[in-house]
SERO-199290 format. One record per residue (C-alpha): x, y, z; residue number from 0; residue in three letters. Coordinates in Angstrom, 2 decimals. Example, Ala and Ser with C-alpha at 12.3 -4.5 7.8 and 13.67 -1.06 7.14 Angstrom:
! SERO-199290
[site [12.30; -4.50; 7.80]; 0; 'Ala']
[site [13.67; -1.06; 7.14]; 1; 'Ser']
***
This chain:
! SERO-199290
[site [36.65; 11.77; -13.31]; 0; 'Unk']
[site [32.86; 12.30; -13.23]; 1; 'Unk']
[site [31.08; 10.13; -10.67]; 2; 'Unk']
[site [27.97; 8.36; -11.99]; 3; 'Unk']
[site [24.71; 9.86; -10.69]; 4; 'Unk']
[site [23.21; 8.25; -7.59]; 5; 'Unk']
[site [19.77; 8.28; -5.96]; 6; 'Unk']
[site [19.47; 11.69; -4.32]; 7; 'Unk']
[site [18.62; 12.10; -0.63]; 8; 'Unk']
[site [16.39; 15.12; -1.27]; 9; 'Unk']
[site [13.14; 14.07; 0.43]; 10; 'Unk']
[site [12.50; 16.02; 3.62]; 11; 'Unk']
[site [10.92; 14.80; 6.88]; 12; 'Unk']
[site [7.52; 16.31; 5.95]; 13; 'Unk']
[site [7.58; 14.38; 2.65]; 14; 'Unk']
[site [8.34; 11.06; 4.35]; 15; 'Unk']
[site [5.72; 11.57; 7.07]; 16; 'Unk']
[site [3.01; 12.26; 4.47]; 17; 'Unk']
[site [4.21; 9.39; 2.21]; 18; 'Unk']
[site [3.81; 7.14; 5.26]; 19; 'Unk']
[site [0.27; 8.44; 5.89]; 20; 'Unk']
[site [-0.62; 8.19; 2.19]; 21; 'Unk']
[site [0.62; 4.59; 2.19]; 22; 'Unk']
[site [-1.53; 3.76; 5.22]; 23; 'Unk']
[site [-4.73; 5.34; 3.80]; 24; 'Unk']
[site [-5.80; 3.62; 0.61]; 25; 'Unk']
[site [-8.69; 4.48; -1.68]; 26; 'Unk']
[site [-10.26; 1.43; -0.01]; 27; 'Unk']
[site [-11.07; 3.52; 3.08]; 28; 'Unk']
[site [-13.16; 6.00; 1.08]; 29; 'Unk']
[site [-14.78; 3.58; -1.36]; 30; 'Unk']
[site [-14.43; 0.10; 0.16]; 31; 'Unk']
[site [-15.40; 0.82; 3.77]; 32; 'Unk']
[site [-19.13; 0.58; 2.95]; 33; 'Unk']
[site [-18.57; -3.02; 1.87]; 34; 'Unk']
[site [-16.43; -3.95; 4.91]; 35; 'Unk']
[site [-19.05; -2.44; 7.26]; 36; 'Unk']
[site [-21.89; -4.39; 5.59]; 37; 'Unk']
[site [-19.85; -7.63; 5.89]; 38; 'Unk']
[site [-18.61; -7.34; 9.47]; 39; 'Unk']
[site [-20.83; -4.72; 11.10]; 40; 'Unk']
[site [-19.18; -2.81; 14.00]; 41; 'Unk']
[site [-16.57; -5.58; 14.42]; 42; 'Unk']
[site [-14.88; -4.12; 11.30]; 43; 'Unk']
[site [-13.15; -1.76; 13.78]; 44; 'Unk']
[site [-11.30; -4.74; 15.28]; 45; 'Unk']
[site [-10.41; -5.96; 11.76]; 46; 'Unk']
[site [-8.50; -2.74; 11.04]; 47; 'Unk']
[site [-6.91; -2.67; 14.50]; 48; 'Unk']
[site [-5.67; -6.29; 14.14]; 49; 'Unk']
[site [-4.25; -5.85; 10.62]; 50; 'Unk']
[site [-2.74; -2.46; 11.50]; 51; 'Unk']
[site [-1.05; -3.94; 14.61]; 52; 'Unk']
[site [0.59; -6.80; 12.69]; 53; 'Unk']
[site [1.76; -4.52; 9.89]; 54; 'Unk']
[site [3.21; -2.10; 12.45]; 55; 'Unk']
[site [5.52; -4.91; 13.64]; 56; 'Unk']
[site [6.46; -5.72; 10.03]; 57; 'Unk']
[site [7.38; -2.04; 9.55]; 58; 'Unk']
[site [9.42; -2.08; 12.79]; 59; 'Unk']
[site [11.36; -5.12; 11.52]; 60; 'Unk']
[site [11.94; -3.31; 8.21]; 61; 'Unk']
[site [13.00; -0.12; 10.03]; 62; 'Unk']
[site [15.65; -1.92; 12.13]; 63; 'Unk']
[site [17.02; -3.67; 9.04]; 64; 'Unk']
[site [17.21; -0.51; 6.90]; 65; 'Unk']
[site [18.96; 1.43; 9.67]; 66; 'Unk']
[site [21.33; -1.48; 10.35]; 67; 'Unk']
[site [23.07; -0.60; 7.06]; 68; 'Unk']
[site [22.38; 2.74; 5.35]; 69; 'Unk']
[site [23.64; 1.25; 2.07]; 70; 'Unk']
[site [20.31; -0.63; 1.88]; 71; 'Unk']
[site [18.00; 1.39; -0.38]; 72; 'Unk']
[site [14.96; -0.87; 0.10]; 73; 'Unk']
[site [13.86; -4.21; 1.54]; 74; 'Unk']
[site [15.07; -5.87; -1.70]; 75; 'Unk']
[site [18.63; -4.88; -0.76]; 76; 'Unk']
[site [18.47; -6.43; 2.69]; 77; 'Unk']
[site [16.69; -9.61; 1.53]; 78; 'Unk']
[site [19.37; -9.99; -1.16]; 79; 'Unk']
[site [22.16; -9.43; 1.37]; 80; 'Unk']
[site [20.81; -11.21; 4.46]; 81; 'Unk']
[site [18.78; -14.05; 2.95]; 82; 'Unk']
[site [19.88; -14.83; -0.58]; 83; 'Unk']
[site [20.20; -12.95; -3.91]; 84; 'Unk']
[site [17.71; -15.40; -5.50]; 85; 'Unk']
[site [15.09; -14.51; -2.86]; 86; 'Unk']
[site [15.89; -10.83; -3.51]; 87; 'Unk']
[site [15.12; -11.52; -7.19]; 88; 'Unk']
[site [11.69; -13.00; -6.37]; 89; 'Unk']
[site [10.82; -10.27; -3.85]; 90; 'Unk']
[site [11.91; -7.37; -6.06]; 91; 'Unk']
[site [10.13; -8.53; -9.19]; 92; 'Unk']
[site [6.98; -9.50; -7.22]; 93; 'Unk']
[site [6.87; -6.06; -5.60]; 94; 'Unk']
[site [7.33; -4.39; -8.99]; 95; 'Unk']
[site [4.50; -6.54; -10.42]; 96; 'Unk']
[site [2.21; -5.60; -7.48]; 97; 'Unk']
[site [2.63; -1.90; -8.13]; 98; 'Unk']
[site [2.21; -2.18; -11.91]; 99; 'Unk']
[site [-1.11; -4.01; -11.35]; 100; 'Unk']
[site [-2.24; -1.46; -8.74]; 101; 'Unk']
[site [-1.22; 1.29; -11.19]; 102; 'Unk']
[site [-3.44; -0.29; -13.87]; 103; 'Unk']
[site [-6.33; -0.48; -11.38]; 104; 'Unk']
[site [-5.74; 3.20; -10.52]; 105; 'Unk']
[site [-5.86; 4.19; -14.19]; 106; 'Unk']
[site [-9.22; 2.38; -14.52]; 107; 'Unk']
[site [-10.47; 4.07; -11.31]; 108; 'Unk']
[site [-9.28; 7.55; -12.38]; 109; 'Unk']
[site [-11.31; 7.22; -15.58]; 110; 'Unk']
[site [-14.41; 6.27; -13.56]; 111; 'Unk']
[site [-13.98; 9.23; -11.19]; 112; 'Unk']
[site [-13.42; 11.64; -14.11]; 113; 'Unk']
[site [-16.61; 10.42; -15.83]; 114; 'Unk']
[site [-18.54; 11.40; -12.68]; 115; 'Unk']
[site [-18.10; 15.01; -13.84]; 116; 'Unk']
[site [-17.70; 14.54; -17.60]; 117; 'Unk']
[site [-19.60; 11.40; -18.68]; 118; 'Unk']
[site [-18.88; 12.05; -22.38]; 119; 'Unk']
[site [-15.05; 11.98; -21.96]; 120; 'Unk']
[site [-13.46; 9.24; -24.14]; 121; 'Unk']
[site [-12.36; 6.24; -22.03]; 122; 'Unk']
[site [-8.69; 6.49; -23.07]; 123; 'Unk']
[site [-8.17; 10.20; -22.36]; 124; 'Unk']
[site [-8.08; 10.58; -18.49]; 125; 'Unk']
[site [-5.67; 7.65; -18.03]; 126; 'Unk']
[site [-3.23; 8.84; -20.69]; 127; 'Unk']
[site [-3.27; 12.46; -19.40]; 128; 'Unk']
[site [-2.68; 11.16; -15.84]; 129; 'Unk']
[site [0.25; 8.92; -16.95]; 130; 'Unk']
[site [1.90; 11.76; -18.94]; 131; 'Unk']
[site [1.63; 14.33; -16.11]; 132; 'Unk']
[site [2.79; 12.00; -13.31]; 133; 'Unk']
[site [5.60; 10.55; -15.45]; 134; 'Unk']
[site [6.88; 14.03; -16.39]; 135; 'Unk']
[site [6.95; 15.16; -12.74]; 136; 'Unk']
[site [8.58; 11.89; -11.57]; 137; 'Unk']
[site [11.27; 12.18; -14.28]; 138; 'Unk']
[site [12.27; 15.69; -13.22]; 139; 'Unk']
[site [13.30; 14.93; -9.63]; 140; 'Unk']
[site [12.47; 12.84; -6.57]; 141; 'Unk']
[site [11.63; 16.06; -4.72]; 142; 'Unk']
[site [8.71; 16.65; -7.10]; 143; 'Unk']
[site [7.41; 13.14; -6.35]; 144; 'Unk']
[site [7.63; 13.96; -2.62]; 145; 'Unk']
[site [5.87; 17.29; -3.14]; 146; 'Unk']
[site [3.02; 15.70; -5.12]; 147; 'Unk']
[site [2.61; 12.95; -2.54]; 148; 'Unk']
[site [2.65; 15.52; 0.26]; 149; 'Unk']
[site [-0.34; 17.40; -1.19]; 150; 'Unk']
[site [-2.25; 14.27; -2.26]; 151; 'Unk']
[site [-1.91; 12.83; 1.26]; 152; 'Unk']
[site [-2.89; 16.17; 2.82]; 153; 'Unk']
[site [-6.20; 16.16; 0.87]; 154; 'Unk']
[site [-6.97; 12.64; 2.16]; 155; 'Unk']
[site [-6.16; 13.64; 5.75]; 156; 'Unk']
[site [-8.31; 16.78; 5.60]; 157; 'Unk']
[site [-11.26; 14.78; 4.18]; 158; 'Unk']
[site [-11.06; 12.25; 7.04]; 159; 'Unk']
[site [-10.66; 14.94; 9.70]; 160; 'Unk']
[site [-13.65; 16.80; 8.19]; 161; 'Unk']
[site [-15.71; 13.58; 8.39]; 162; 'Unk']
[site [-14.70; 13.05; 12.04]; 163; 'Unk']
[site [-15.52; 16.72; 12.81]; 164; 'Unk']
[site [-18.94; 16.53; 11.06]; 165; 'Unk']
[site [-19.81; 13.24; 12.75]; 166; 'Unk']
[site [-18.68; 14.54; 16.14]; 167; 'Unk']
[site [-20.94; 17.58; 15.72]; 168; 'Unk']
[site [-23.91; 15.33; 14.77]; 169; 'Unk']
[site [-23.27; 13.17; 17.85]; 170; 'Unk']
[site [-23.03; 16.10; 20.28]; 171; 'Unk']
[site [-26.23; 17.67; 18.90]; 172; 'Unk']
[site [-28.05; 14.26; 18.95]; 173; 'Unk']
[site [-28.86; 14.74; 15.26]; 174; 'Unk']
[site [-31.93; 12.85; 13.96]; 175; 'Unk']
[site [-31.69; 11.77; 10.31]; 176; 'Unk']
[site [-34.58; 11.70; 7.82]; 177; 'Unk']
[site [-35.30; 8.04; 8.71]; 178; 'Unk']
[site [-35.87; 9.06; 12.35]; 179; 'Unk']
[site [-32.66; 7.57; 13.78]; 180; 'Unk']
[site [-30.75; 9.60; 16.35]; 181; 'Unk']
[site [-26.95; 9.81; 16.27]; 182; 'Unk']
[site [-25.62; 8.12; 19.42]; 183; 'Unk']
[site [-22.75; 5.86; 20.55]; 184; 'Unk']
[site [-25.15; 2.98; 21.33]; 185; 'Unk']
[site [-25.87; 2.64; 17.58]; 186; 'Unk']
[site [-22.62; 0.64; 17.52]; 187; 'Unk']
[site [-24.12; -2.30; 19.43]; 188; 'Unk']
[site [-27.90; -1.76; 19.25]; 189; 'Unk']
[site [-28.37; -3.36; 15.82]; 190; 'Unk']
[site [-27.43; -6.99; 16.34]; 191; 'Unk']
[site [-24.41; -6.49; 18.61]; 192; 'Unk']
[site [-20.73; -6.08; 17.68]; 193; 'Unk']
[site [-20.70; -9.14; 15.42]; 194; 'Unk']
[site [-24.09; -9.23; 13.70]; 195; 'Unk']
[site [-22.90; -11.73; 11.08]; 196; 'Unk']
[site [-20.85; -13.80; 13.52]; 197; 'Unk']
[site [-17.24; -14.85; 13.01]; 198; 'Unk']
[site [-17.72; -15.53; 9.30]; 199; 'Unk']
[site [-18.75; -11.91; 8.67]; 200; 'Unk']
[site [-15.88; -10.64; 10.82]; 201; 'Unk']
[site [-13.31; -12.70; 8.86]; 202; 'Unk']
[site [-14.89; -11.87; 5.47]; 203; 'Unk']
[site [-13.89; -8.22; 6.00]; 204; 'Unk']
[site [-10.20; -9.18; 6.31]; 205; 'Unk']
[site [-9.86; -9.80; 2.58]; 206; 'Unk']
[site [-10.89; -6.23; 1.66]; 207; 'Unk']
[site [-9.25; -4.60; 4.69]; 208; 'Unk']
[site [-5.83; -6.09; 3.77]; 209; 'Unk']
[site [-6.06; -4.26; 0.40]; 210; 'Unk']
[site [-6.51; -0.95; 2.26]; 211; 'Unk']
[site [-3.03; -1.28; 3.84]; 212; 'Unk']
[site [-1.17; -2.11; 0.62]; 213; 'Unk']
[site [1.64; 0.43; 0.17]; 214; 'Unk']
[site [2.35; 0.86; 3.88]; 215; 'Unk']
[site [5.93; -0.39; 3.26]; 216; 'Unk']
[site [6.60; 2.41; 0.73]; 217; 'Unk']
[site [8.02; 4.47; 3.59]; 218; 'Unk']
[site [11.04; 2.11; 3.51]; 219; 'Unk']
[site [11.73; 2.67; -0.19]; 220; 'Unk']
[site [11.32; 6.44; 0.21]; 221; 'Unk']
[site [13.66; 6.56; 3.24]; 222; 'Unk']
[site [16.60; 5.83; 0.90]; 223; 'Unk']
[site [16.06; 9.29; -0.57]; 224; 'Unk']
[site [15.60; 11.29; 2.63]; 225; 'Unk']
[site [18.39; 13.53; 3.86]; 226; 'Unk']
[site [18.34; 12.04; 7.39]; 227; 'Unk']
[site [16.91; 8.47; 7.40]; 228; 'Unk']
[site [18.05; 7.72; 10.99]; 229; 'Unk']
[site [15.62; 10.36; 12.30]; 230; 'Unk']
[site [12.84; 10.42; 9.70]; 231; 'Unk']
[site [12.29; 6.66; 9.22]; 232; 'Unk']
[site [11.65; 5.81; 12.93]; 233; 'Unk']
[site [9.40; 8.89; 13.27]; 234; 'Unk']
[site [7.30; 7.80; 10.25]; 235; 'Unk']
[site [6.99; 4.15; 11.39]; 236; 'Unk']
[site [6.24; 4.96; 15.05]; 237; 'Unk']
[site [3.19; 6.99; 14.09]; 238; 'Unk']
[site [1.53; 4.09; 12.20]; 239; 'Unk']
[site [-0.61; 2.96; 15.24]; 240; 'Unk']
[site [-1.89; 6.52; 15.79]; 241; 'Unk']
[site [-2.75; 6.80; 12.09]; 242; 'Unk']
[site [-4.63; 3.50; 12.06]; 243; 'Unk']
[site [-6.65; 4.57; 15.12]; 244; 'Unk']
[site [-7.46; 8.06; 13.79]; 245; 'Unk']
[site [-7.92; 7.37; 10.09]; 246; 'Unk']
[site [-9.61; 3.97; 10.20]; 247; 'Unk']
[site [-11.02; 3.27; 13.65]; 248; 'Unk']
[site [-12.20; 6.76; 14.58]; 249; 'Unk']
[site [-13.57; 7.54; 11.09]; 250; 'Unk']
[site [-15.54; 4.26; 10.87]; 251; 'Unk']
[site [-16.75; 4.58; 14.49]; 252; 'Unk']
[site [-18.17; 8.03; 13.69]; 253; 'Unk']
[site [-19.88; 6.68; 10.54]; 254; 'Unk']
[site [-21.56; 3.83; 12.49]; 255; 'Unk']
[site [-22.70; 6.03; 15.40]; 256; 'Unk']
[site [-24.42; 8.52; 13.09]; 257; 'Unk']
[site [-25.81; 5.88; 10.69]; 258; 'Unk']
[site [-26.31; 2.35; 12.09]; 259; 'Unk']
[site [-24.11; -0.18; 10.25]; 260; 'Unk']
[site [-27.19; -1.92; 8.78]; 261; 'Unk']
[site [-28.09; 1.28; 6.90]; 262; 'Unk']
[site [-24.64; 1.79; 5.36]; 263; 'Unk']
[site [-24.89; 1.03; 1.61]; 264; 'Unk']
[site [-22.18; -1.50; 0.59]; 265; 'Unk']
[site [-21.84; -0.03; -2.92]; 266; 'Unk']
[site [-21.62; 3.65; -1.89]; 267; 'Unk']
[site [-19.01; 5.64; -0.02]; 268; 'Unk']
[site [-20.20; 6.16; 3.59]; 269; 'Unk']
[site [-18.27; 9.45; 3.46]; 270; 'Unk']
[site [-20.75; 10.84; 0.89]; 271; 'Unk']
[site [-23.65; 9.87; 3.14]; 272; 'Unk']
[site [-22.10; 11.60; 6.16]; 273; 'Unk']
[site [-21.55; 14.93; 4.38]; 274; 'Unk']
[site [-25.04; 14.75; 2.83]; 275; 'Unk']
[site [-26.59; 14.30; 6.32]; 276; 'Unk']
[site [-24.94; 17.48; 7.57]; 277; 'Unk']
[site [-26.50; 19.37; 4.67]; 278; 'Unk']
[site [-23.56; 19.62; 2.27]; 279; 'Unk']
[site [-25.32; 19.11; -1.07]; 280; 'Unk']
[site [-21.98; 18.93; -2.94]; 281; 'Unk']
[site [-20.91; 15.94; -0.77]; 282; 'Unk']
[site [-20.70; 13.49; -3.69]; 283; 'Unk']
[site [-18.59; 15.98; -5.70]; 284; 'Unk']
[site [-16.22; 16.61; -2.76]; 285; 'Unk']
[site [-15.68; 12.90; -2.06]; 286; 'Unk']
[site [-15.26; 12.19; -5.78]; 287; 'Unk']
[site [-12.46; 14.78; -5.79]; 288; 'Unk']
[site [-10.89; 13.14; -2.70]; 289; 'Unk']
[site [-11.00; 9.61; -4.18]; 290; 'Unk']
[site [-9.64; 10.95; -7.47]; 291; 'Unk']
[site [-6.63; 12.44; -5.64]; 292; 'Unk']
[site [-6.35; 9.19; -3.66]; 293; 'Unk']
[site [-6.14; 7.18; -6.90]; 294; 'Unk']
[site [-3.66; 9.73; -8.33]; 295; 'Unk']
[site [-1.61; 9.40; -5.14]; 296; 'Unk']
[site [-1.57; 5.60; -5.50]; 297; 'Unk']
[site [-0.61; 5.83; -9.21]; 298; 'Unk']
[site [2.14; 8.33; -8.29]; 299; 'Unk']
[site [3.48; 5.99; -5.56]; 300; 'Unk']
[site [3.31; 3.10; -8.02]; 301; 'Unk']
[site [5.41; 4.98; -10.59]; 302; 'Unk']
[site [7.93; 5.97; -7.95]; 303; 'Unk']
[site [8.34; 2.49; -6.48]; 304; 'Unk']
[site [8.40; 0.56; -9.78]; 305; 'Unk']
[site [11.17; 2.80; -11.14]; 306; 'Unk']
[site [13.23; 2.38; -7.94]; 307; 'Unk']
[site [12.57; -1.36; -7.83]; 308; 'Unk']
[site [13.80; -1.90; -11.42]; 309; 'Unk']
[site [16.86; 0.24; -10.64]; 310; 'Unk']
[site [17.66; -1.87; -7.55]; 311; 'Unk']
[site [17.09; -5.19; -9.37]; 312; 'Unk']
[site [19.35; -4.08; -12.20]; 313; 'Unk']
[site [22.07; -2.90; -9.78]; 314; 'Unk']
[site [21.87; -6.32; -8.05]; 315; 'Unk']
[site [22.36; -8.06; -11.42]; 316; 'Unk']
[site [18.87; -9.59; -11.60]; 317; 'Unk']
[site [17.28; -7.13; -14.01]; 318; 'Unk']
[site [18.12; -5.79; -17.49]; 319; 'Unk']
[site [21.22; -3.53; -17.31]; 320; 'Unk']
[site [19.37; -0.71; -19.04]; 321; 'Unk']
[site [17.37; -0.06; -15.81]; 322; 'Unk']
[site [20.54; 0.68; -13.79]; 323; 'Unk']
[site [21.03; 4.04; -15.51]; 324; 'Unk']
[site [20.06; 7.21; -13.68]; 325; 'Unk']
[site [19.35; 10.58; -15.24]; 326; 'Unk']
[site [21.54; 13.59; -14.36]; 327; 'Unk']
[site [19.03; 14.47; -11.62]; 328; 'Unk']
[site [19.40; 11.00; -10.05]; 329; 'Unk']
[site [16.08; 9.53; -11.30]; 330; 'Unk']
[site [15.86; 5.95; -12.71]; 331; 'Unk']
[site [14.28; 7.17; -15.95]; 332; 'Unk']
[site [14.43; 3.92; -17.97]; 333; 'Unk']
[site [12.64; 1.97; -15.22]; 334; 'Unk']
[site [10.01; 4.71; -14.97]; 335; 'Unk']
[site [9.40; 4.78; -18.74]; 336; 'Unk']
[site [9.09; 0.98; -18.94]; 337; 'Unk']
[site [6.65; 0.76; -16.00]; 338; 'Unk']
[site [4.53; 3.60; -17.43]; 339; 'Unk']
[site [4.38; 1.87; -20.81]; 340; 'Unk']
[site [2.86; -1.14; -19.00]; 341; 'Unk']
[site [0.34; 1.14; -17.22]; 342; 'Unk']
[site [-1.12; 1.87; -20.65]; 343; 'Unk']
[site [-2.51; -1.70; -20.54]; 344; 'Unk']
[site [-4.94; -0.31; -17.95]; 345; 'Unk']
[site [-6.28; 2.06; -20.63]; 346; 'Unk']
[site [-6.90; -0.87; -23.02]; 347; 'Unk']
[site [-8.60; -2.85; -20.23]; 348; 'Unk']
[site [-11.29; -0.17; -20.09]; 349; 'Unk']
[site [-12.39; -1.15; -23.59]; 350; 'Unk']
[site [-12.59; -4.85; -22.74]; 351; 'Unk']
[site [-15.81; -6.04; -21.16]; 352; 'Unk']
[site [-16.57; -9.32; -19.44]; 353; 'Unk']
[site [-13.76; -11.83; -19.24]; 354; 'Unk']
[site [-10.84; -9.39; -19.18]; 355; 'Unk']
[site [-12.34; -7.60; -16.17]; 356; 'Unk']
[site [-12.77; -10.98; -14.49]; 357; 'Unk']
[site [-9.10; -11.73; -15.20]; 358; 'Unk']
[site [-8.27; -8.29; -13.81]; 359; 'Unk']
[site [-10.03; -9.13; -10.51]; 360; 'Unk']
[site [-7.92; -12.29; -10.28]; 361; 'Unk']
[site [-4.71; -10.38; -11.08]; 362; 'Unk']
[site [-5.38; -7.74; -8.38]; 363; 'Unk']
[site [-5.94; -10.58; -5.87]; 364; 'Unk']
[site [-2.62; -12.12; -6.99]; 365; 'Unk']
[site [-1.04; -8.69; -6.41]; 366; 'Unk']
[site [-2.40; -8.57; -2.83]; 367; 'Unk']
[site [-1.09; -12.09; -2.14]; 368; 'Unk']
[site [2.31; -11.00; -3.49]; 369; 'Unk']
[site [2.25; -8.11; -0.98]; 370; 'Unk']
[site [1.69; -10.64; 1.82]; 371; 'Unk']
[site [4.66; -12.59; 0.40]; 372; 'Unk']
[site [6.82; -9.42; 0.52]; 373; 'Unk']
[site [5.77; -8.63; 4.12]; 374; 'Unk']
[site [6.51; -12.24; 5.16]; 375; 'Unk']
[site [9.98; -12.15; 3.55]; 376; 'Unk']
[site [10.79; -8.93; 5.48]; 377; 'Unk']
[site [10.08; -10.87; 8.71]; 378; 'Unk']
[site [12.12; -13.90; 7.59]; 379; 'Unk']
[site [15.05; -11.57; 6.72]; 380; 'Unk']
[site [14.75; -10.08; 10.20]; 381; 'Unk']
[site [14.93; -13.53; 11.83]; 382; 'Unk']
[site [18.11; -14.35; 9.88]; 383; 'Unk']
[site [19.62; -10.93; 10.66]; 384; 'Unk']
[site [19.14; -11.62; 14.39]; 385; 'Unk']
[site [21.04; -14.91; 13.96]; 386; 'Unk']
[site [23.85; -13.49; 11.78]; 387; 'Unk']
[site [24.37; -10.11; 13.44]; 388; 'Unk']
[site [23.54; -10.32; 17.19]; 389; 'Unk']
[site [26.05; -7.54; 17.92]; 390; 'Unk']
[site [24.41; -5.24; 15.31]; 391; 'Unk']
[site [21.02; -5.84; 16.97]; 392; 'Unk']
[site [22.53; -5.09; 20.40]; 393; 'Unk']
[site [23.88; -1.77; 19.03]; 394; 'Unk']
[site [20.66; -0.87; 17.18]; 395; 'Unk']
[site [18.98; 2.36; 18.30]; 396; 'Unk']
[site [15.71; 1.23; 16.71]; 397; 'Unk']
[site [15.03; -2.32; 17.88]; 398; 'Unk']
[site [11.88; -4.16; 16.84]; 399; 'Unk']
[site [9.73; -4.76; 19.97]; 400; 'Unk']
[site [9.31; -8.46; 20.96]; 401; 'Unk']
[site [11.63; -9.19; 17.99]; 402; 'Unk']
[site [11.86; -12.92; 17.28]; 403; 'Unk']
[site [8.59; -14.20; 18.87]; 404; 'Unk']
[site [6.61; -11.37; 17.22]; 405; 'Unk']
[site [7.98; -12.34; 13.79]; 406; 'Unk']
[site [6.57; -15.86; 14.22]; 407; 'Unk']
[site [3.20; -14.52; 15.43]; 408; 'Unk']
[site [2.99; -12.23; 12.35]; 409; 'Unk']
[site [3.91; -15.09; 9.99]; 410; 'Unk']
[site [1.15; -17.27; 11.51]; 411; 'Unk']
[site [-1.27; -14.37; 11.00]; 412; 'Unk']
[site [-0.33; -14.05; 7.30]; 413; 'Unk']
[site [-0.82; -17.81; 6.84]; 414; 'Unk']
[site [-4.28; -17.42; 8.41]; 415; 'Unk']
[site [-5.11; -14.53; 6.03]; 416; 'Unk']
[site [-4.16; -16.72; 3.05]; 417; 'Unk']
[site [-6.51; -19.38; 4.44]; 418; 'Unk']
[site [-9.27; -16.72; 4.52]; 419; 'Unk']
[site [-8.51; -15.94; 0.85]; 420; 'Unk']
[site [-9.27; -19.59; 0.07]; 421; 'Unk']
[site [-12.78; -19.25; 1.56]; 422; 'Unk']
[site [-14.09; -16.78; -1.05]; 423; 'Unk']
[site [-14.70; -17.76; -4.69]; 424; 'Unk']
[site [-13.04; -14.71; -6.31]; 425; 'Unk']
[site [-10.04; -14.58; -4.00]; 426; 'Unk']
[site [-9.61; -18.37; -4.21]; 427; 'Unk']
[site [-9.15; -18.09; -8.00]; 428; 'Unk']
[site [-6.46; -15.44; -7.35]; 429; 'Unk']
[site [-4.81; -17.67; -4.74]; 430; 'Unk']
[site [-4.70; -20.61; -7.18]; 431; 'Unk']
[site [-3.37; -18.33; -9.95]; 432; 'Unk']
[site [-0.54; -16.84; -7.83]; 433; 'Unk']
[site [1.93; -19.71; -8.47]; 434; 'Unk']
[site [1.78; -18.84; -12.21]; 435; 'Unk']
[site [3.63; -15.57; -11.46]; 436; 'Unk']
[site [6.35; -17.41; -9.49]; 437; 'Unk']
[site [6.66; -20.03; -12.27]; 438; 'Unk']
[site [7.19; -17.18; -14.79]; 439; 'Unk']
[site [9.92; -15.69; -12.57]; 440; 'Unk']
[site [11.58; -19.12; -12.30]; 441; 'Unk']
[site [11.60; -19.45; -16.11]; 442; 'Unk']
[site [13.51; -16.16; -16.40]; 443; 'Unk']
[site [15.94; -17.06; -13.60]; 444; 'Unk']
[site [18.56; -18.73; -15.93]; 445; 'Unk']
[site [19.13; -15.31; -17.58]; 446; 'Unk']
[site [20.68; -14.10; -14.31]; 447; 'Unk']
[site [22.26; -17.34; -13.08]; 448; 'Unk']
[site [25.91; -16.21; -13.55]; 449; 'Unk']
[site [25.28; -12.91; -11.79]; 450; 'Unk']
[site [23.40; -14.66; -8.96]; 451; 'Unk']
[site [26.27; -17.15; -8.45]; 452; 'Unk']
[site [28.71; -14.25; -8.06]; 453; 'Unk']
[site [26.40; -12.46; -5.61]; 454; 'Unk']
[site [25.75; -15.63; -3.58]; 455; 'Unk']
[site [29.48; -16.39; -3.19]; 456; 'Unk']
[site [30.12; -12.74; -2.27]; 457; 'Unk']
[site [27.37; -12.61; 0.41]; 458; 'Unk']
[site [28.41; -16.05; 1.77]; 459; 'Unk']
[site [32.05; -14.96; 2.16]; 460; 'Unk']
[site [30.92; -11.67; 3.78]; 461; 'Unk']
[site [28.74; -13.48; 6.34]; 462; 'Unk']
[site [31.46; -16.02; 7.10]; 463; 'Unk']
[site [33.91; -13.26; 7.98]; 464; 'Unk']
***
């Protein structure tokens, strides 16, 4: 009898390591860092350190849970099993929604970056070409997704290392820019101190900085398709602090020592400015290429994770059965095709001015809040796992440091971030709109009630034994 196809464990260690780096470096670092610097000044460095530290603990909790049972293919599986299948339903669909929205934003961004070179290109063309190419490669095999992500992430890493190298050279040579300012470490505190805009400026940067870390948890979804998750997953998670320090803290420190924070334009990439200072006239073109690959990387990750998420939801009985089918090469093709069809909405958004773009800003904020919801549920699942399976935790080779107390500290931090969202007009609208998504999910819940009842009684009996 032929066995049905399963998700293939064909991703190698190098793929997972680069997927983890790609997830930790968003387009926000290249394009959004000018805005975070202008809001918080040099204290933006602490913003990234704080967020990166808390998310490292979330990833450690996720790592221990995924390795506790190798049957878990993603955090949806362990929230379904450890918490409740209904919570798994909310988490899975919310995560899928997050990535579809980010995918739409990427399609809009890719068009903008393409028009930098070819302003006369029709608005619909770059997005559709991008969707077709990425979809084709994702449908062929998971290894191709890993290969694409490997090279996309490598381009981002090389761009950041080049920036750090250029800035380091300017510092050592005490470079003086055209406005007569010398590159030196003291530029960090000589222009109004570490917190020139006080605490309000420092906290204002949190809203944008959180967006930069979206996708950090993708390493958990990808680990289900690596050939040796017990080795590769801990290695990928453990390097998160080093990545945050090198890619965010060191890069932004270099930018603010060469150009004082007050001279960093909020609407321009500080990376372009740095390469222009060193005399690279093609700086804008180079960085445009880097942010284009960054947006392609994000769209690629979005396709990968939405397809896997729909597959998992369907397998758990809380998604249409059609998404549970895999192709002969072990790819969830129906989920991929459906998610990509929705990405085409991003192409139509480009033609809509005014209100639709305002709605889009709200929807992307809702997506970020849903990510915070997903991260919080990972921590809550960890707390319940510690109560249900103390012996499994004792045996674990990859224990979360400061386990239970750290979970509570992280949850308090996420609550504080949501409070910060309420302090800004745009993000407040998104915060108020978020319950609409959960109401929609609740309306569809009766479709899966029978299946959920079966799953709940099964998980209850399993935990009682």
